[in-house]
N, C-alpha and C positions, 0 to 999 in steps of 0.2 A: 122323632126317632130315638131320642135319648141323649144322655150326657155321660161322658167318660173322662178319665184323666190318666196320665202316665208321667212318671218322673224318672229322669235320667241324671245320674250322679256324674257330672263332668270331671270331678277330681279323680275318681277311680275308674272312669270309663265304662260304666255299666248301669243297670237299673238300680233305683234306690229302694231295694227290698226292705220292708219293715218300717219305712217312714210312716209316721202317724199323720193323718189328714182329717180335717173336719169340713163338712159341707153345710152351708147355711142358705136359707132364703133371706133376702133383704127387702126392705120396703122402700128402696130408692137408692140414689147414688150420692146424696149429700153427706156431709160430716155427721149430721144428726140422724142418719138412717139407722134403723134397728135391724138386728140380725136374729133369726130364729134357727137354732140347730136342727138339722135334718138327720145327720148321722155322723159318727166318727168311725174310722176304719184304718187299718194298716195295709200298706201296699204289699202285694204278693211278690214272689221271687222275680217276676218280670217287671216290677215297678208299677203295677197297675192295680186297680181295685179288682176284687174277685168277680165282679159283675158290673153291669151298668149302674151308675148312680141314680139314674132315672131310666126306666125301661120305656118301651114303645107306648106312647099315649099318656105317660105320666108327667112328662116335662111340660111345663106351662110357660108362656111368655112372661118375662119378668126379670128381676135382678137376683143374682146369686153371688156367693162368696165361697171360695176354697181357701183353707188355711193349712199350710204345710209346715210341720215342725222340723225345720231345717237343722237348727242347732242340736236338737235331741237326736236326730238321725246321725249327724257327723260325730257327735260325742259317742254314740253307741258303736261307731266304727273305729273308735280309738284316736280320732283326730284331736290334737291339742288345740283348743280354741282359746283366744284371749278373753278375758272378762272385763267389760262385757263383750260378748261376741259381736261381730259385724252384722251377721244376719241371725236372728232368732227364729222368727216365724215369717214365712212369706205369705202375704194375704193378696189374693187375686179377686177383685170384684169385676164381674162381667155381666153382660145382659144377653138374654135370649129373646130375639125378636121373632124368630120363626120356629116354633117348637116342632114343626113337621120335618125339620132338618136335624141331622145329628150334630151335636156340639161336643168336640173333643178338646180338652184343655191340657196340653202337655206343659211340663216344667223342666227346664234344663237348669241344674243348680250345682254350685260349689259353695264352700263356706263364705265366699267373698262376692259372688255374683249370681244372677239368675236371668233367664229370659223365658218368655212364653209366647204363644201365638194360638190362633184358632186352627186346630188340625181337623182332619177329616175322619 
């Protein structure tokens, strides 16, 4: 049914509009796995991609990676980050076992912490 993402900025209490994100397919879950870029995009005003990352029927069983440019986003918001910053990019590796279901990968993030889960 597809893949989507949504990022909430917990420091400012709203969507992470403008955050840069990259989506990759991966060939496994080990440290030596290779990643192939599928697309790069910026999140819209609601902190979401403008459409599904994979639409109906396009998502396949396998492993994927989302990379969120957390430091770039907070710097663009005028947040003074130490150098080196605590979080630069947040990388989420996840698997799709049943592509007939929708996979939603939300991220809750601040300059110092993040959490994720499989949403609906």
